[in-house]
C-alpha angles and dihedrals in degrees: 000000000000105000127019119166122233094260093046091042093057093053093039091052089060089046094053092047090061114100125227094261107121140180106264115227116246128218111269118241136180135063098290123085119261090250090058089062093054109102098175132038118194118190116196113194115199127179140264116332130126119222095251091046093058112012100026092109097051110120118251097019132110092261143137093314089067097046105119122202092249090066097034113041108093120228138195126242092280092050096255114142119246115236094213140015111252112215133203099174099117093234100043094043090056093060118109112268118250098161130061127192106183094179092062098030093243129144119173146136091256132083119210097274139081116295132195115249099197099073090050099040107018123184088266094058110114095225103118118108119237110253095254089056097038095130098033098093111063091174097038136265117291108248110266096026097080142044123291118268108093096253120182128204116279123259131217115260110175138142105259096028091060093052089052091049093051089054096199093310098314088111091208111114099067090110101045091043095050138084088215094051109182096022088074090080095051115118135185125236098254093203091060094056114109090231091054093049092049094049089052095049128094119290095009116161124262108265145173132219112210103209100180097054118128135191107260097233138026117258135021148340098286095060097039093051086055092052091049091061104025109019093227144072117268116241145195118204088202097048108161114253089231091061098058119104121246119211139189122236091274090058095252122138104193132075101178105066117122098245104023114100107209125220105251090213095053130089114222130202123166098199146150104270134050118265118278114262134303098046119213089248128034091229093063126089117240137180135057099332121134106225106155128056116304130164124245118252090229125071134289088060131150128246097232128077134009126309122243122229114255112277124225106175116115123277133195086257090060091050093049095046092049088061094043092247109150119230142154142199107222118197131183109243095013095125092054093045095048095040096242098164096177095050117107088236096058111112104177103087125218099316154186085180134029110261099193104110089208095054116147103261093218109136093230093063109089130154128325088022102071112154121184112252091243096046104124112220093190089058090069100079099173090059089072092064130088092226091063101043119132109282097024124116090244092062090080088074093064105083143160125266088244089065088056094049089047089057091048090052090050087051091066090070116101116285095352135117110181098183121119118244090257126026131174118195122196116182123222115267096260089055105040100087094245111161113243103025102031138051118243095207093046096046092045089052091056091046088055094050091052091050090051089050091054096043094045092058138068094272096070095083094065105016127106112204118197117193118188143140126251094231147336098275092224094300129137124252125180100220116089113230120237110284094025100109092323143065096225100138146335113327143150141173090297100053158209097255135191120342115264135193117272127182125179127193112191142151119257099034109152096231140015090262132021133169117221111204097176112125113260140158134192091281088062083078089059091046090052092052092045094050092046096050100031097249127158115246119260100219143349095281101055087043092057105037128093114258120225096260084103088083090076092061097036124126119275117239122206109220 
């Protein structure tokens, strides 16, 4: 963890001091369903990993061992298989070539198959950018010139690109449709992850891995955060014509990727909104829907990209508040970004200048508004909605991570659980596991500590914790999503997209470890909250998906 403010540091110090002893879940009994006995739901939203990339080596799951060549071998635009994986990560590209693909003019150290990242870029590798230069190394930081953490280069993860990469469920155009080419097939050694080691230690909590859980929408963080709280894409009926995407006949919006050969007759634009109707293919969404990263109209808001019109459709926060059910969205770095000087998470003192050395250098940010340079404005989905604008009553639900940790600390006192009925926690950029600017091992370690903090307190006996990732981060997975060459579950022109990791810790599980292979997507989290608290669905997707009660009937895995 590179930067933790004073308020967050105090709470996190207590968190780290906690041992791994946890309260073991007991088997639920009684006439009511296990979900009915859950009093608190905590949703932890990490960043940018596919299931195979992170959890593919977990025993008992549909992981890397089941990845057949038909859904693994990467092909070019014509469908011809590559002989090797071309790399442009500065560290991987420098490795001695052992593979030659004359047909595609590629020589590299990587055959056309998944490879393990850890031995090449271990957690000790000094390849992570300092926060103030987080976005200055498009092809990664040369080993030895950065901070420790084993960071890779970032990968494209956008709306139309992902649909091209999925290739109707063939899962074989991740490389040709990416700016990071061969890095798309990199995977982590699951058994070396801090979360895996903890869940295989003594006295770990009962838990479930959901191995058929997909990101709700194609593309990146912006859109999937919107689906997490509203189950639909945001829109603007007056979307400027200049902000619509332009695609070629294959549905691709980008001419400058290393392996993609553009159509010289096509006009390309990789932009904020879907293409105007009609789309070049009937399977592609069109109209005035915001699908790629845009900034909120309300502060805090970033200095790059276009701003989205204020949204007014209902969110899960609205549904909860209407029934007087308390909830909060907790975000690392929120107090600094919003200028909340009296919040325990505020790190910038009494002024007159910002003291955070990693402050966003944007000229508009002056004391007391001092956001961290890797604070992600588009990861704050409620801030796009009129009901959560500065000065509204709803704004109280948007809080700093330190407020969450403070409640967890209070929950260690005898016979008390201080958590709200529903909590969302979003880590700060440096700590969220995002490829490129964050370390997967370091972020996964903090995630594990927070889970230990929850499970070591009084909340464990009636708290359901859902850990998942907002989207795939541009990385390959071998399982086709619903609607991609199949009719396996609810789907539409917006998704679901690539399969992502999902871990659930809950009371009443029938064994220490179960694998839930029921089909889910991100909106299954909304369905679970809605069904637990008697709330109406927000849109068609959360109305149709399976909720996560399937964990209580999932198959038991012997470790």
